[in-house]
TIVO-2410 file (N, C-alpha, C; in nm, 3 decimals):
# residues 33
REC num residu      c1      c2      c3 atome chaine
REC   1      X   0.089  -0.098   0.019     N      A
REC   1      X   0.021  -0.015   0.001    CA      A
REC   1      X   0.056   0.111  -0.009     C      A
REC   2      X   0.160   0.118   0.083     N      A
REC   2      X   0.305   0.258   0.080    CA      A
REC   2      X   0.354   0.312  -0.058     C      A
REC   3      X   0.406   0.143  -0.089     N      A
REC   3      X   0.452   0.165  -0.225    CA      A
REC   3      X   0.345   0.207  -0.366     C      A
REC   4      X   0.205   0.185  -0.324     N      A
REC   4      X   0.110   0.266  -0.390    CA      A
REC   4      X   0.129   0.374  -0.432     C      A
REC   5      X   0.114   0.401  -0.241     N      A
REC   5      X   0.068   0.606  -0.235    CA      A
REC   5      X   0.224   0.648  -0.311     C      A
REC   6      X   0.315   0.611  -0.276     N      A
REC   6      X   0.390   0.647  -0.310    CA      A
REC   6      X   0.448   0.677  -0.492     C      A
REC   7      X   0.414   0.528  -0.566     N      A
REC   7      X   0.376   0.586  -0.711    CA      A
REC   7      X   0.301   0.660  -0.746     C      A
REC   8      X   0.181   0.702  -0.659     N      A
REC   8      X   0.097   0.818  -0.723    CA      A
REC   8      X   0.124   0.967  -0.670     C      A
REC   9      X   0.163   0.940  -0.550     N      A
REC   9      X   0.279   1.081  -0.512    CA      A
REC   9      X   0.356   1.134  -0.634     C      A
REC  10      X   0.447   1.055  -0.669     N      A
REC  10      X   0.547   1.037  -0.830    CA      A
REC  10      X   0.459   1.085  -0.935     C      A
REC  11      X   0.357   1.029  -0.951     N      A
REC  11      X   0.272   1.082  -1.046    CA      A
REC  11      X   0.241   1.204  -1.044     C      A
REC  12      X   0.121   1.238  -0.979     N      A
REC  12      X   0.108   1.369  -0.916    CA      A
REC  12      X   0.217   1.438  -0.966     C      A
REC  13      X   0.339   1.449  -0.903     N      A
REC  13      X   0.430   1.524  -0.944    CA      A
REC  13      X   0.454   1.567  -1.004     C      A
REC  14      X   0.470   1.449  -1.148     N      A
REC  14      X   0.487   1.458  -1.284    CA      A
REC  14      X   0.389   1.549  -1.345     C      A
REC  15      X   0.265   1.509  -1.258     N      A
REC  15      X   0.197   1.556  -1.388    CA      A
REC  15      X   0.198   1.793  -1.340     C      A
REC  16      X   0.188   1.747  -1.211     N      A
REC  16      X   0.201   1.920  -1.192    CA      A
REC  16      X   0.325   1.975  -1.295     C      A
REC  17      X   0.471   1.933  -1.292     N      A
REC  17      X   0.568   1.962  -1.343    CA      A
REC  17      X   0.495   1.972  -1.502     C      A
REC  18      X   0.427   1.908  -1.580     N      A
REC  18      X   0.414   1.967  -1.682    CA      A
REC  18      X   0.239   2.063  -1.732     C      A
REC  19      X   0.158   2.049  -1.608     N      A
REC  19      X   0.076   2.200  -1.593    CA      A
REC  19      X   0.163   2.314  -1.616     C      A
REC  20      X   0.280   2.281  -1.501     N      A
REC  20      X   0.325   2.411  -1.482    CA      A
REC  20      X   0.427   2.465  -1.603     C      A
REC  21      X   0.477   2.418  -1.726     N      A
REC  21      X   0.546   2.411  -1.784    CA      A
REC  21      X   0.449   2.407  -1.909     C      A
REC  22      X   0.372   2.392  -1.906     N      A
REC  22      X   0.232   2.414  -1.991    CA      A
REC  22      X   0.161   2.564  -1.996     C      A
REC  23      X   0.160   2.576  -1.847     N      A
REC  23      X   0.134   2.738  -1.804    CA      A
REC  23      X   0.221   2.842  -1.828     C      A
REC  24      X   0.366   2.822  -1.840     N      A
REC  24      X   0.442   2.871  -1.824    CA      A
REC  24      X   0.485   2.942  -1.948     C      A
REC  25      X   0.484   2.788  -2.088     N      A
REC  25      X   0.413   2.807  -2.221    CA      A
REC  25      X   0.336   2.911  -2.258     C      A
REC  26      X   0.218   2.944  -2.189     N      A
REC  26      X   0.097   2.968  -2.233    CA      A
REC  26      X   0.111   3.152  -2.195     C      A
REC  27      X   0.207   3.110  -2.033     N      A
REC  27      X   0.219   3.258  -2.010    CA      A
REC  27      X   0.315   3.322  -2.132     C      A
REC  28      X   0.415   3.291  -2.150     N      A
REC  28      X   0.508   3.367  -2.224    CA      A
REC  28      X   0.425   3.379  -2.366     C      A
REC  29      X   0.367   3.268  -2.469     N      A
REC  29      X   0.328   3.323  -2.583    CA      A
REC  29      X   0.251   3.411  -2.568     C      A
REC  30      X   0.126   3.451  -2.414     N      A
REC  30      X   0.030   3.570  -2.387    CA      A
REC  30      X   0.093   3.709  -2.443     C      A
REC  31      X   0.255   3.671  -2.332     N      A
REC  31      X   0.330   3.761  -2.301    CA      A
REC  31      X   0.366   3.814  -2.441     C      A
REC  32      X   0.445   3.740  -2.527     N      A
REC  32      X   0.500   3.773  -2.677    CA      A
REC  32      X   0.414   3.841  -2.760     C      A
REC  33      X   0.268   3.717  -2.726     N      A
REC  33      X   0.137   3.822  -2.836    CA      A
REC  33      X   0.074   3.901  -2.771     C      A
***
């Protein structure tokens, strides 16, 4: 169970990183545009 929790945490962290990248890209695009 603990391993499963850790896996979910890593997955969530990866998703957050991806979201951050997308948000930053959108912000940069809006600034340039």
